[in-house]
C-alpha positions as CSV (number, residue, x, y, z in Angstrom):
1,M,89.0,117.7,79.6
2,A,87.3,117.9,76.8
3,R,88.8,121.3,75.8
4,T,92.6,119.3,76.7
5,A,91.0,116.3,74.6
6,L,91.2,118.5,71.4
7,A,94.5,120.7,72.3
8,L,92.2,123.8,72.4
9,G,93.3,126.7,74.6
10,V,90.8,128.5,76.3
11,R,90.8,131.4,73.6
12,D,90.5,129.0,71.2
13,L,87.6,127.2,72.1
14,A,85.9,130.9,73.3
15,E,86.8,132.0,69.2
16,L,85.2,128.7,68.0
17,V,82.4,129.2,70.2
18,G,82.0,133.0,69.8
19,V,82.2,133.7,73.3
20,S,84.9,135.1,75.8
21,P,87.4,133.5,77.4
22,D,86.1,134.2,80.7
23,T,82.9,132.6,80.0
24,I,85.0,129.4,79.0
25,A,86.9,129.4,82.5
26,R,83.7,130.3,84.2
27,L,82.1,127.1,82.8
28,E,85.7,125.4,83.6
29,R,85.4,126.6,87.0
30,G,81.8,125.4,87.8
31,E,79.8,128.4,87.4
32,A,76.3,128.4,86.0
33,L,76.1,129.8,82.7
34,R,73.2,130.1,80.4
35,E,71.6,127.1,78.9
36,K,71.9,128.3,75.6
37,T,75.6,129.2,76.2
38,V,76.3,125.9,77.3
39,T,74.6,124.6,74.6
40,A,76.6,126.3,72.0
41,I,79.9,125.0,73.8
42,R,78.4,121.3,73.6
43,V,77.6,121.7,70.2
44,A,81.1,123.0,69.2
45,L,82.7,120.3,71.0
46,E,81.1,117.6,69.4
47,G,81.4,119.4,66.0
48,E,85.4,119.0,66.4
49,G,84.9,115.2,67.5
50,I,83.7,114.8,71.4
51,I,81.3,112.4,72.7
52,F,79.8,113.5,76.2
53,L,79.2,110.0,78.1
54,S,76.5,109.5,80.5
55,D,76.8,108.0,83.8
56,G,76.4,104.4,82.7
57,E,77.4,104.1,79.7
58,I,80.8,102.8,80.1
59,P,80.9,99.8,82.1
60,D,83.7,101.2,84.6
61,G,83.1,104.6,84.9
62,G,80.3,107.8,85.3
63,P,80.2,110.5,83.1
64,G,82.5,111.7,80.8
65,V,84.2,112.6,77.0
66,R,85.6,110.5,74.5
67,L,87.6,111.8,71.2
68,V,86.1,110.3,68.1
69,R,88.3,108.5,66.0
70,R,88.9,110.5,62.8
71,Q,90.3,108.0,59.8
């Protein structure tokens, strides 16, 4: 969802993070990755304007993502 909000393809995100496209695909399938890889992906997405929301952070829902408003 975060990648889609930024209109990034799997290859685009992989290049941004410095991992293979297969690594991004594995993450999106819910497969386990090294913690440092998941952190690198998260940091890259946050750097592009994604905010990760925890369960209960918004009144009507569970965990999710939000795109920062750019001015």
